[in-house]
N, C-alpha and C positions, 0 to 999 in steps of 0.2 A: 557251462552251461550244456545244453544237448549238443552244440557242433563243436565245442573243444572236446568233449569227451570223446567223440568220433574220429577227430583228428588225432587226437592221442592215439588211440588205438590203431590208427592205417599206419603212423608211424613206428610205433612200439614193434608193429608183427613185422618192420622189414628190418629191422633191429637198429632203430634209430633210438637214442637217449631221450628222454622228453621229461620236462619240468613240467608239471601239469600246476598251473597257477590260479586261483581262485580267493574270492574275498575271505574265505574262512578255509581252514583245514577240513572241516568236515564235508564242506561243498567239494573240494578238491579231491576228497577220499571216495566221495559218491560218483564223480566222473570218473575215478581211477577203477570203482567196483562195475563200471560198466564193461570197461576191457576185462575184467575178471570172468564176467557175465557169459561173453562171445567166447572167451576162450575156454571156459568149463564147456559148453555146448559144444565146441569142436573136439574135445578130449572125450566125452561121452558116445559122440558119433566115432568114435577110432580115428578121427581125421588129424590126429595132435597127438603129440606124447606129453603127458604130464609134466616130465621136467623141461620141456622146451616153453611150455606155457606157463610155468614158474619163472624160466629165465625172461620170457618178454613180458610179463607184468611187472617182475624187478626193474625192467628199463625206465619204468616211468615212476617219477617223484615226484610228490604232491606238498604243496606248499601255500601259506598265503603271504609268502614275503617276496617281494621283487629284489631281493640281496641274492635270493637261489638262483636268477637268471645270468648271473656271474660265469662265464665260460660260452653261455649260449651263442651259437653262430646265426640263428633264426629264431624268429619269434613271430607266431599267427596270433594275432588279436581276434579275438571270437566274441568280444561283451556287446552289451544291448547297442541298437541302430541309433547312436545318437553322438553326434559329432564329438561334444564336449564329453564323454565318456571315452569315447576313442582317441581323443586328444591326449587325456590323461594318462591313458593307456601304454601310449606310443612315447610319450613323454619319460615314465617311469622305467620301461623297459628298454629304452635306448640309454638311460644313463648308468641302468645295471650289467646289461648284456654286453658284448665283446664291440669294441668300436665300430667296427664294420659291419655290423648285424643285418641281416636282411629282414626288414621289417615289414610284413604283410598284414591284410587286413581283409578277413573273411566277411566282407560286405554285399549286400545284395541290392542295396540301394542307393549308398551314397556316392557320388564321386570321389573317385581315387585321389585326383589332383589339388582337392578339397583337403581331402584327409591327411595327405602329406604336408600340407603346410603347418602341421603339429610337429613335423620331424626334424633333426637337427641336418640329417641328411638327405634331402629328397628324392635323391638320386637312387638312393636303397630302399624307396617305399614302392611298393606294388599291392595289388589286390590278388587275392585267391578266394573264389568265391566256390565253396564246395556246397555241395545238395545234400539234402538231409532223407533219410539216413546216411551218414557219410561211408560207413562199413561196407553198404550193397550200392550205392549211387557211383557210377563210373566216372563221371564228366568232373573237372572243374577247370572254373573259368578264368583265365589269367587276366589281369586288367592293368592294363599298360598307362601310368598318369604321366603328363607333361613332361616332368621333367626324370622319369623313369628311367635308368640306364642301359643301355643294352646288355651290360655283365649283371646287373640286377635279374632282367628277363630269364637269361641265360641259366641263371642260379635258379631261379623260382620256377622255369621248364623242368629244369633237370630233378628238382626234388617233386613233383607232381609224378614225373617217370617214375622215379624212384620207389614211390608209393603204389605204384601200379595202377595209376589214374589216367584218366585219356583229357591232356589239358588242350584248350584252344585259348588261341590269344587273341583277346579284342580290345578296342580303343574303350577310352573313358566316355562312353555317352549313357543317356539315361535308359535303364534297363538292361544295359551290357546286350548280350546277346541272347541268353535262354529267356528273359521275362519277355522280351521283345516279341520273340517267336511264337511264345507261349499265349501271349497277349492276342496276338492275331488268329491262331490257333482257335482259340476260345470265342474269338469274335466271329470268324468265317463258320463256325457249325451253330452260332445264334443265328446268323444270315441265312445258311441253308434251312433250318428248320423255320425261319419265317418264312421262305419260298415253298415250304411245303415237303420240304424232302423228309422221309419216314426217321424219327430220331435213333433208331436202332441200327439203319444204315449210316448214319453219320459217326455213331459208336463203333462200328465195323471198320469204316474208313480210317478211324483214328488210328487205331489198333493195327491195321495192315502197314499204315505209315511209320509205324513203330512206337508208337507214343505207348509208355508204361500204363498210361491211364486215358481211358477215351472221352 
């Protein structure tokens, strides 16, 4: 999906080998094409050498088979926001990847502690919440579950730094960090409007506060 293809792109651009797994090879190839599109754009603007772009693209292996996760030391699951689907993805990933695999979920709504119950090693399970589009958005929320070990947190943190993103570590609570802040931000804007503040002033204040969207 949308998130998976963006995550594959940011990993490949820093030289990480990626296995892009989807339900069909066609879907995985479509995900890889997203990286090709972004790389081609950089090449056409003279920001990237064509051979470097080709080498980056070659780091992404597409598949519809979990067997291809053999040798992976980290798996980021970005499937549909459904406990059952995420549980299945976790079980299949752990059965095929390296025994100590760092198992990450890109969830924006589901508690990590609950999702980790599907894991055979919940101490190796963590949330990595990316924002869309992944290639442009600098923030990644790292969500620590009840069982997440310090080593797992350190590994997740290192990975976020490696792909050049800004990590923030949050506890496993409803809305994590950004959804709560954003929810408050929107409600406060509506309250100000109701109190008679001019809508344009509210918009400008939002932008001045550093929000990408007023």
